[in-house]
C-alpha positions in Angstrom: 0.0 0.0 0.0 1.6 3.3 -1.2 0.5 5.8 0.8 -1.2 5.4 4.3 -2.6 8.0 7.2 -1.3 7.1 10.7 -3.6 9.0 13.3 -2.5 9.8 16.5 1.3 9.6 15.6 2.4 11.7 18.4 1.4 9.3 21.1 3.4 6.4 22.7 2.3 3.9 20.2 2.7 6.3 17.0 5.9 7.1 18.0 7.1 3.6 18.5 5.7 2.5 15.0 6.7 5.0 12.7 10.3 4.0 12.4 8.9 0.4 11.5 6.0 1.7 9.0 8.3 4.0 7.3 10.2 0.7 6.3 7.0 -0.7 4.3 4.9 2.5 2.5 6.2 5.0 0.2 4.1 7.9 2.4 2.8 8.2 5.5 0.5 10.9 6.5 0.7 11.9 10.2 -1.9 13.4 12.2 -2.4 14.6 15.9 -3.4 17.4 17.7 0.1 17.9 18.8 2.7 18.9 16.4 5.5 16.6 15.3 8.7 18.2 13.9 10.9 14.8 13.8 9.7 13.8 10.0 11.9 11.6 7.9 11.7 11.6 4.2 9.0 9.3 3.3 6.6 11.1 6.3 4.4 14.4 6.3 2.5 16.0 8.8 -1.1 17.7 8.8 -2.4 18.7 12.4 -6.2 18.6 13.1 -9.2 17.2 15.5 -10.4 14.1 14.8 -13.8 15.2 15.6 -13.3 17.6 12.9 -15.2 15.6 10.3 -14.2 18.1 7.5 -10.3 17.5 8.3 -10.3 13.6 8.4 -12.2 13.8 5.1 -9.7 15.8 3.5 -6.6 13.7 4.9 -8.3 10.7 4.5 -9.0 11.5 0.8 -4.9 11.3 0.1 -4.2 8.2 1.1 -4.9 4.2 0.5 -5.2 2.8 3.7 -5.8 4.1 7.5 -3.8 3.1 10.7 -6.1 4.6 13.6 -4.6 5.1 16.8 -5.6 8.4 17.7 -7.7 8.6 21.3 -7.6 9.4 24.7 -5.9 6.8 27.1 -5.8 5.7 30.4 -7.6 4.2 33.4 -9.1 7.5 34.7 -10.4 9.0 31.2 -13.7 10.2 31.6 -16.9 9.8 28.8 -16.5 13.4 28.5 -12.8 13.2 27.7 -13.2 10.1 25.5 -16.2 11.4 23.8 -14.6 13.9 20.9 -11.7 11.5 20.1 -12.4 8.2 20.9 -16.1 8.3 19.7 -16.9 11.1 17.4 -13.1 10.8 15.9 -13.8 6.9 15.4 -16.9 7.7 13.7 -15.3 10.3 11.5 -12.5 7.9 10.3 -14.9 5.0 9.3 -17.1 7.5 7.4 -14.4 9.3 5.8 -12.9 6.0 4.4 -16.8 5.1 3.3 -16.9 8.5 1.8 -13.5 8.4 -0.1 -13.6 5.1 -1.2 -10.6 4.0 1.2 -11.6 -0.2 1.8 -9.0 -0.7 4.5 -9.0 0.5 8.1 -6.5 -1.0 10.8 -7.8 -0.2 14.0 -6.3 0.2 17.4 -8.3 -1.4 20.0 -7.4 -2.3 23.2 -6.8 -5.7 25.3 -8.6 -3.7 28.0 -12.0 -4.3 26.3 -11.5 -7.6 28.0 -10.5 -6.1 31.2 -12.7 -7.3 33.5 -12.3 -11.1 32.5 -10.7 -13.5 35.4 -6.8 -14.2 34.7 -7.0 -17.7 33.3 -10.0 -18.1 31.4 -9.9 -18.3 27.7 -10.1 -15.2 25.9 -10.3 -15.4 22.1 -11.7 -13.4 19.4 -15.0 -14.6 19.8 -15.0 -13.8 23.7 -18.0 -11.1 24.3 -15.9 -7.8 25.9 -16.2 -7.1 29.4 -14.4 -3.2 29.2 -12.9 -2.0 32.3 -13.1 2.1 32.3 -14.4 4.3 30.0 -11.3 4.6 27.7 -12.1 0.7 27.2 -15.7 1.3 26.7 -14.9 3.7 23.6 -12.7 1.1 22.4 -15.5 -1.4 22.4 -17.7 0.8 20.5 -15.1 1.2 18.1 -14.8 -2.1 17.3 -18.8 -2.2 16.7 -18.5 0.9 14.5 -15.8 -1.0 12.3 -18.3 -4.5 12.1 -21.1 -1.9 11.1 -19.2 -0.2 8.5 -18.2 -3.6 7.0 -21.3 -5.2 7.2 -23.1 -1.8 5.5 -20.8 -0.4 3.3 -18.0 -3.2 2.7 -15.6 -2.0 4.0 -12.4 -4.1 5.9 -11.6 -3.4 9.2 -9.0 -5.0 11.1 -9.2 -4.2 14.9 -6.0 -5.0 16.9 -6.3 -5.1 20.9 -3.3 -4.1 21.5 -1.4 -4.8 25.1 1.4 -3.1 26.3 4.0 -1.2 24.2 6.7 -0.1 26.0 9.9 -0.8 27.6 9.1 -0.6 31.3 8.5 -4.5 31.9 9.1 -4.3 35.7 5.5 -5.7 36.4 4.5 -9.5 36.2 1.3 -8.3 34.4 2.9 -6.4 31.2 5.0 -9.6 31.1 1.6 -11.0 29.5 0.7 -8.3 27.7 4.1 -6.7 26.0 3.9 -6.4 22.4 7.3 -4.8 20.2 6.6 -2.2 17.6 7.8 -4.9 15.2 5.6 -7.6 16.1 2.5 -4.8 16.1 3.8 -3.7 12.7 3.3 -6.9 11.5 -0.1 -7.2 12.4 -0.7 -3.7 11.0 0.5 -4.9 7.6 -1.6 -8.2 7.3 -4.7 -5.6 8.0 -3.6 -3.4 5.4 -2.2 -6.0 2.6 -5.5 -8.6 3.0 -9.6 -7.9 2.4 -10.2 -9.3 5.4 -13.7 -8.1 6.1 -14.0 -7.7 10.0 -11.7 -9.4 12.1 -10.4 -9.1 15.4 -7.1 -10.2 16.9 -4.8 -9.5 20.1 -1.8 -7.3 19.9 0.7 -9.3 21.9 3.8 -10.9 21.4 5.4 -14.3 21.7 5.1 -14.0 25.4 4.9 -17.0 28.5 1.1 -17.4 30.0 -0.5 -15.3 27.8 -3.7 -13.6 28.7 -5.2 -14.1 25.1 -5.7 -16.9 22.8 -4.4 -15.2 19.7 -5.0 -18.4 17.3 -7.2 -15.9 14.8 -3.9 -13.8 14.1 -2.0 -17.1 14.0 -4.3 -18.0 11.3 -4.2 -14.8 9.1 -0.4 -15.0 8.9 0.8 -13.5 11.9 4.4 -14.8 13.6 5.5 -12.9 16.5 9.1 -12.2 16.5 9.9 -11.0 20.4 9.1 -12.5 23.8 8.8 -10.0 27.0 10.9 -12.1 29.0 14.0 -11.8 26.5 13.9 -7.5 27.4 13.4 -7.7 31.3 16.2 -6.6 33.6 15.2 -8.2 36.8 14.8 -11.9 36.3 13.5 -12.6 39.9 10.2 -11.3 37.9 9.7 -14.4 36.4 8.8 -15.7 40.0 6.6 -13.1 40.8 3.0 -14.4 42.1 0.3 -12.2 41.6 -2.8 -11.8 44.0 -5.5 -13.4 42.1 -7.8 -12.6 44.7 -7.8 -8.7 44.1 -9.0 -6.9 41.1 -5.6 -5.7 40.0 -4.2 -9.2 40.0 -7.0 -11.4 39.3 -8.2 -10.1 36.0 -6.5 -9.3 32.5 -7.3 -5.5 33.1 -5.0 -5.0 35.9 -4.5 -1.5 37.4 -7.0 -0.5 34.7 -9.6 -2.3 36.0 -8.6 -1.3 39.9 -9.1 2.1 39.5 -12.2 3.7 40.5 -13.7 0.0 40.9 -16.6 -0.1 42.9 -18.2 -3.6 42.1 -18.4 -7.0 43.7 -14.6 -8.2 43.5 -16.2 -11.4 44.5 -18.6 -11.8 41.6 -16.3 -10.7 39.2 -13.3 -13.2 40.5 -15.5 -16.4 41.2 
């Protein structure tokens, strides 16, 4: 795919993916609310708000495919904070793709859409979501938006439920959800290169004791190259035992699930 749009390019995931994506595409148009200055030869930048449909339509009209990372992230994100970037923005991305004849969208979903599921239960691409906050709830909306645009308008939407992408592997929980930039880009390229209809996979590397059954990704050709344990500094973390009787330790959403939790932990962890 010659030219792609990368939204949310100034964020943590966007910054990590840019060097890998530039190896695959002749031109990448970056967008974000925050200005980006460190452009390389085959990158350009257009500053704008995802909640502004005319802006989204304008940039989408210039590309062959979309990688949609843009949005607010965090366990404390409120509905009002998520509304413009995560809900209106995701609608605008899909609608602009439809209007502009762009048939392939890779949607950056989140593993937190499954955040209140107990550790140890089978979780695959067919498991019903159990979001663990307003951020995760908005990401669930994004998945259903993609499904609708595939069924009603014949787009192709590849939703990747991303785990943890970063260098801080000091927590046992992250060993199960970590993904490297090159593994995540491998998944993204599957979504950009194939007519898949609507598909869900998990954005995780080849980690030990994974939370997610990622067989759908493997079926689509995913072959992760990295493993979280190869990048840890403190090997004693391999012996860490989580408190499975707590919300933070007992469900796959970890800290995000525990933040602001007011429910019945016994019911969730039974």
